[in-house]
C-alpha positions in Angstrom: -4.4 -3.3 7.2 -2.3 -3.3 4.1 -3.8 -1.2 1.3 -4.0 -2.8 -2.2 -4.4 -0.8 -5.4 -7.5 -1.5 -7.3 -6.6 -1.0 -11.0 -9.2 0.7 -13.2 -10.7 -1.7 -15.6 -12.5 -0.6 -18.8 -14.7 -3.6 -19.4 -18.1 -4.4 -17.9 -17.1 -7.8 -16.6 -16.0 -8.6 -13.1 -12.5 -9.8 -12.3 -12.0 -12.2 -9.4 -9.0 -12.9 -7.2 -9.9 -15.9 -5.2 -8.0 -18.1 -2.7 -10.4 -21.0 -2.8 -13.7 -21.9 -4.2 -15.7 -19.3 -6.2 -18.0 -17.3 -4.0 -21.6 -16.5 -5.1 -22.3 -13.2 -3.3 -23.5 -10.2 -5.2 -23.2 -6.4 -4.4 -25.0 -4.0 -6.6 -26.1 -0.4 -6.7 -25.3 3.1 -8.0 -22.3 5.2 -7.3 -22.7 9.0 -7.1 -20.1 11.7 -7.0 -20.2 14.2 -4.1 -22.5 16.5 -6.2 -25.1 13.7 -6.6 -24.2 13.0 -10.3 -23.6 9.5 -11.6 -20.0 8.4 -11.0 -19.3 6.5 -14.2 -16.1 4.7 -15.3 -14.7 4.1 -11.8 -13.7 0.9 -10.1 -15.8 -0.5 -7.3 -14.1 -3.3 -5.4 -15.2 -5.7 -2.7 -12.4 -7.2 -0.6 -13.1 -9.9 2.0 -12.0 -9.3 5.5 -11.7 -13.0 6.1 -7.9 -13.4 6.5 -8.1 -17.2 6.6 -9.4 -17.2 3.1 -6.6 -15.1 1.7 -8.5 -11.8 1.4 -10.3 -12.7 -1.9 -11.7 -9.8 -3.9 -14.0 -9.0 -6.8 -14.4 -5.8 -8.7 -16.1 -4.2 -11.6 -16.5 -0.8 -13.3 -19.5 1.5 -13.1 -21.4 2.3 -16.3 -22.3 5.8 -17.6 -25.2 6.0 -15.1 -23.0 5.0 -12.2 -24.6 1.6 -11.9 -22.5 -1.5 -10.9 -22.9 -5.1 -10.1 -20.1 -7.1 -8.5 -20.5 -10.9 -8.7 -18.5 -13.7 -7.1 -18.1 -11.8 -3.8 -16.8 -13.9 -0.9 -19.5 -14.3 1.7 -19.1 -12.6 5.1 -17.7 -9.1 5.8 -16.3 -7.2 2.8 -14.7 -3.8 2.5 -15.9 -1.7 -0.3 -13.5 0.8 -2.0 -13.9 3.1 -5.0 -11.0 4.1 -7.2 -10.9 6.8 -9.8 -7.9 7.2 -12.2 -8.4 10.5 -14.0 -6.1 13.4 -14.4 -6.7 15.7 -11.4 -8.9 13.0 -9.8 -6.5 10.1 -9.0 -7.5 8.5 -5.7 -9.0 5.4 -4.0 -11.2 5.6 -0.9 -12.8 3.1 1.4 -16.5 3.8 1.4 -18.2 1.0 3.4 -18.1 -2.4 5.1 -21.0 -4.8 4.3 -22.1 -8.3 5.2 -22.6 -10.5 2.1 -24.7 -13.7 2.1 -26.9 -15.6 -0.3 -29.1 -12.6 -1.2 -27.8 -9.7 -3.3 -26.7 -6.7 -1.2 -28.0 -3.3 -2.4 -25.4 -0.6 -1.7 -25.8 2.9 -2.8 -22.5 4.9 -2.9 -22.1 8.6 -2.7 -18.8 10.3 -2.1 -18.6 12.8 0.7 -17.6 16.4 -0.4 -14.6 16.5 2.0 -11.1 16.3 0.4 -7.4 16.6 1.1 -4.9 18.0 -1.3 -1.4 19.4 -1.3 2.0 19.3 -3.1 5.1 17.1 -2.9 8.5 18.6 -3.7 12.1 17.3 -3.4 14.5 19.0 -1.0 17.6 18.4 -3.1 16.1 20.2 -6.2 13.4 22.4 -4.6 11.2 21.3 -7.5 8.3 18.8 -7.8 9.2 15.2 -8.8 8.7 14.1 -12.4 5.4 12.3 -12.1 5.9 10.7 -15.5 9.1 8.8 -14.6 8.7 8.6 -10.7 5.7 7.0 -9.2 5.0 8.6 -5.9 2.4 6.9 -3.7 0.4 8.5 -0.9 -1.4 6.4 1.7 -4.0 7.7 4.1 -4.5 6.1 7.6 -7.3 7.0 10.0 -6.1 8.2 13.4 -8.2 6.6 16.2 -8.6 7.3 19.9 -7.9 4.2 22.1 -7.6 4.3 25.8 -7.2 8.1 25.7 -4.4 7.9 23.1 -4.3 8.7 19.4 -3.1 5.6 17.5 -2.7 4.7 13.8 -5.8 3.0 12.5 -6.6 1.3 9.2 -5.5 2.5 5.7 -8.6 4.1 4.2 -7.3 5.6 1.0 -4.4 6.2 -1.5 -3.4 8.3 -4.4 -0.5 9.0 -6.8 1.2 12.4 -7.2 0.5 14.0 -10.6 2.3 16.7 -12.6 3.5 19.6 -10.6 3.7 17.5 -7.5 0.0 17.8 -6.8 -2.2 15.2 -5.0 -5.8 15.1 -4.1 -8.0 12.7 -2.1 -11.8 12.8 -2.0 -14.7 11.2 -0.2 -13.4 11.1 3.4 -15.5 11.4 6.5 -14.6 14.2 9.0 -11.8 13.1 11.3 -8.0 13.1 11.8 -5.8 11.3 9.3 -2.1 10.6 8.7 -0.8 10.9 5.2 2.3 8.9 4.2 4.4 9.5 1.1 6.7 7.0 -0.5 9.2 7.6 -3.4 12.0 5.3 -4.3 15.4 6.8 -3.4 13.9 9.2 -0.8 13.0 8.9 2.8 9.3 8.2 3.5 7.5 11.2 5.1 4.3 11.5 7.1 2.1 14.3 8.3 -1.3 14.6 10.0 -4.3 16.3 8.6 -7.7 17.1 10.2 -11.0 17.2 8.1 -14.1 18.9 9.2 -17.5 19.0 7.5 -17.7 21.4 4.7 -13.9 22.3 5.1 -11.1 20.8 3.1 -7.7 20.0 4.4 -4.2 19.0 3.3 -0.5 19.3 3.8 2.6 19.8 1.7 5.7 17.5 1.7 9.3 18.2 1.0 11.1 14.8 0.6 14.7 14.2 1.6 17.0 12.0 -0.5 18.1 8.8 1.1 21.8 8.4 2.1 22.7 4.8 1.7 25.6 2.4 1.1 26.0 -0.9 -0.6 25.5 -4.0 1.5 26.8 -7.4 0.3 25.2 -10.4 2.1 26.9 -13.8 1.8 24.6 -16.7 2.9 25.9 -20.2 3.5 24.8 -23.3 5.4 26.6 -24.8 8.4 29.1 -26.5 6.1 29.9 -23.3 4.3 28.0 -24.2 1.1 26.4 -21.2 -0.7 22.6 -20.9 -0.5 20.4 -19.6 -3.3 16.8 -18.4 -3.1 17.1 -16.7 0.3 14.5 -14.2 1.4 15.5 -11.2 3.5 13.6 -8.7 5.7 14.8 -5.7 7.7 13.4 -5.2 11.2 13.0 -1.8 13.0 11.4 -2.2 16.4 8.3 -4.4 16.0 8.0 -3.7 12.3 9.5 -6.0 9.6 9.5 -5.3 5.9 10.8 -7.1 2.9 14.4 -6.2 1.8 14.9 -6.2 -2.0 18.2 -7.7 -3.1 19.9 -8.8 -6.3 21.9 -12.0 -6.4 25.2 -11.3 -8.0 26.6 -14.9 -8.5 26.2 -18.5 -7.5 28.3 -18.1 -4.4 25.4 -17.1 -2.2 26.1 -13.4 -2.5 23.3 -10.9 -2.5 23.5 -7.1 -2.8 21.2 -4.3 -1.8 21.2 -0.5 -1.7 17.8 -0.4 0.1 19.3 0.4 3.6 19.9 3.9 4.7 23.0 4.9 6.6 22.7 3.6 10.2 22.3 0.3 12.0 19.7 -2.2 10.9 18.8 -5.8 11.8 18.6 -8.1 8.7 16.7 -11.4 8.9 17.5 -14.2 6.4 15.2 -17.1 5.8 15.0 -20.2 3.5 12.6 -23.2 3.6 14.1 -26.0 5.7 16.4 -23.7 7.6 16.2 -21.7 10.9 15.9 -17.9 10.5 19.2 -16.1 11.1 19.7 -12.4 12.1 22.6 -10.1 11.5 23.2 -6.5 12.7 24.3 -4.4 9.7 26.0 -1.0 10.1 25.6 0.9 6.8 28.0 3.7 5.9 27.7 6.3 3.2 29.4 5.4 -0.1 31.0 2.3 1.4 30.4 -1.4 0.8 29.6 -3.4 3.9 30.2 -7.2 3.8 28.0 -9.4 6.0 28.2 -13.2 6.3 25.1 -15.1 7.5 25.0 -18.8 8.3 21.7 -20.7 8.1 21.3 -23.9 10.1 19.0 -26.7 9.0 15.9 -27.2 11.1 16.2 -30.3 13.4 
C-alpha cells in the first residue's frame, strides 16, 4: 500500500478528492490523545480501499473538543488516518478500517500510548541534516507473519525529521515494524523496531551519501526520429519505480543523476509505442550515453 500524506488543513470544511461521482457517506466522532484529552486541530482522513474507484478520499480537521465530521466519504471499506503537524509531534498513523454505507458511521478515536522515536544523522558530516532545507521522510510498515515467515505488510504511518535530526511516531499498536528513511541525495535506509505495551521503541539512522553518475538517454523511433514526452522507470528485481529526468533539448535527449553507481535496468514508455528496456551501467563522475529505440504498436 502506498502511503499518501494528509496535509493539515485549518478550516472546518471537508476537502474531497474523488475519482467519480460524489459519495454521500459520513464518518463522525471524537478524537482523543493517548491521555484521553481532546485531540484538536489534527487532520482525520478517510481513504477508500476501492482501487477501481481511484482510492477517493475525504478529510477534515478536529475542533477544539476533538470532534470531527467527514462528509462525502466513498461507500465501502475506508482506511482512517490521523495526522498531526506540530513541532515535536509530527506524524501520521493509521487508526482504523471502517465500512461506510448510507447511515453515518460513529467512530471514536483514541491514540495508543506506544511510540517510536530516534535520530537521523549523515555519515559524511557526522551531524544531523538541516530539517529546514532538507525534507527527510520516514515511513513505517507493519511486519506480518505469513506461512511462518516475516514479510513486509502495509504502510501504517509516516513522519518528517525535525531539527536536530529527531523523529517521533505515536499511536501504534504493539508489534514489529520496519522504518524506512528517505532523503534526496542519500541512500534509503531501513531498520526494524519492536513495540510492546507500555514500552516505547525506536532506532537511530546514519545515512550514506549516494554515489552517482550522469546518465544521458536518447530516445528515437524506428526511423531514428527523436521522441519527446517519454516516461522512464528503473527496475530492480520485481520492483519498478519512476525515474526522474530532465529533457535537455528537442533531440530526444533526457538526463538523470537519479541512478547510483552500479547496473540498472531502465524502461522507457510512450503512448502508442511498445515499452523498451536498456541495461545501464553507471560509473562515478562519468557520463553514460544510452540509446533507446521505441517501436510503434502494431
